[in-house]
C-alpha positions in Angstrom: 27.6 15.3 -39.9 26.8 11.6 -39.9 23.3 10.4 -39.7 22.3 8.1 -36.9 21.3 4.5 -38.2 18.1 2.9 -37.1 20.1 0.3 -35.0 21.9 2.9 -33.0 18.9 4.9 -32.0 17.2 1.7 -30.7 20.5 1.1 -28.7 20.5 4.8 -27.4 16.8 4.3 -26.4 17.1 0.8 -24.7 20.4 2.4 -22.7 18.6 5.2 -21.6 15.5 3.3 -20.6 17.7 1.0 -18.4 19.7 3.7 -16.8 16.3 5.4 -15.9 14.9 2.4 -14.7 17.8 1.5 -12.8 18.1 5.0 -11.3 14.6 4.9 -10.2 14.4 1.7 -8.9 17.6 2.5 -7.0 16.3 5.0 -4.6 12.5 5.5 -5.2 11.2 2.8 -2.6 9.3 4.1 0.2 10.5 3.4 3.4 9.0 2.8 6.9 9.4 6.2 7.9 7.7 7.4 4.6 5.1 5.2 5.4 4.7 6.6 8.8 4.5 10.3 7.4 1.6 9.1 5.3 0.1 7.7 8.7 0.9 10.7 10.8 -0.9 12.8 8.1 -4.0 10.4 8.1 -4.3 10.4 12.2 -3.0 14.6 12.8 -0.1 13.2 14.8 -2.4 10.8 17.1 -1.1 7.3 17.9 -3.5 4.7 16.8 -4.3 1.9 19.3 -3.4 -1.8 17.9 -6.9 -3.9 17.4 -10.1 -3.8 16.0 -9.0 -4.3 12.6 -8.7 -7.6 10.7 -6.4 -7.7 7.7 -6.8 -10.8 5.1 -3.7 -11.0 2.9 -1.6 -14.2 1.7 1.7 -15.1 3.9 3.0 -15.4 0.5 2.2 -13.8 -2.8 3.5 -15.4 -6.0 2.6 -12.6 -7.9 3.2 -9.1 -6.3 0.6 -7.6 -9.2 -2.5 -9.0 -7.9 -2.4 -9.4 -4.1 -5.8 -9.9 -2.7 -6.9 -7.8 0.3 -9.5 -7.6 2.6 -10.0 -5.6 5.5 -12.8 -5.2 8.4 -13.1 -3.2 11.3 -14.9 -4.3 14.6 -16.7 -1.3 14.8 -20.5 -0.2 15.7 -21.8 1.7 12.1 -24.5 4.0 14.1 -25.2 7.6 13.6 -23.3 8.3 16.7 -20.3 6.3 16.6 -18.8 4.8 13.1 -15.7 4.1 10.8 -15.3 6.9 8.8 -11.8 6.2 6.7 -9.3 3.3 6.3 -6.3 3.9 5.0 -4.0 1.0 3.7 -0.4 1.7 3.4 2.7 -0.7 1.9 5.7 0.2 3.5 8.2 -1.0 0.7 6.3 0.0 -2.7 7.4 2.9 -4.6 4.5 5.0 -3.1 3.4 3.9 0.5 -0.2 5.1 0.3 -2.1 2.0 -1.2 -5.7 3.6 -0.9 -8.3 4.8 1.3 -11.5 3.7 1.8 -14.6 6.2 2.9 -17.5 4.7 4.9 -20.9 6.2 6.3 -23.4 4.7 8.8 -25.3 3.7 5.9 -22.4 1.4 4.9 -23.5 -1.2 7.6 -20.5 -2.4 8.0 -16.7 -1.2 7.7 -15.6 -3.7 5.2 -13.4 -3.3 1.9 -11.7 -6.0 -0.5 -9.7 -5.2 -3.5 -6.3 -6.3 -5.2 -3.3 -4.6 -4.5 0.3 -4.7 -6.3 3.2 -5.2 -4.3 6.8 -4.3 -5.2 8.6 -6.5 -2.8 8.3 -8.6 0.5 6.7 -5.8 3.2 4.5 -4.7 5.7 0.9 -3.7 5.0 -0.2 -1.3 7.6 -3.8 -0.5 8.2 -5.4 2.4 10.0 -9.3 3.2 10.7 -10.6 6.3 11.9 -13.8 6.4 13.6 -16.4 9.6 13.5 -15.2 10.0 17.3 -11.7 10.8 16.6 -10.5 7.5 17.7 -7.8 5.6 15.6 -7.0 1.8 15.0 -4.0 -0.1 13.5 -3.0 -3.4 12.4 -0.2 -4.8 10.2 0.6 -8.0 8.3 3.8 -9.0 6.6 3.4 -10.2 3.0 6.3 -12.4 1.0 6.2 -11.3 -2.3 8.1 -14.0 -4.4 9.4 -13.2 -7.9 8.5 -15.9 -10.1 7.7 -18.4 -7.3 11.1 -18.3 -6.3 11.0 -16.5 -3.1 12.1 -12.8 -2.6 
């Protein structure tokens, strides 16, 4: 029986990794339908109204690894009526759910800022849920360039 050389073992490992990555990349991207399913699960099937949400994202992201995102919802934050949850969905990431923010009346404002990772040019959809059961939505397209060369 012939022994496997170090060079052959490394080549085999690199080949396996390449096939795995190519296979994963080829079919694992989310679709707008998958993002819609996440939104439907969040809303319980209710159709959100457009408006009341402001999304601050760059129109062009030169580095998809750290895209700044700020969200604010124009809604009262009283004990009787407040924004309780905000869902952020990216239609073109491997997993469409980017994050969920939770608020209480003590939050004062329904605002959040973070950095997100985007795999490709895609729509970012934000859905806000109020304590009274209403849902609001907004979306914004972000063009993610690869190495500053457009993509």
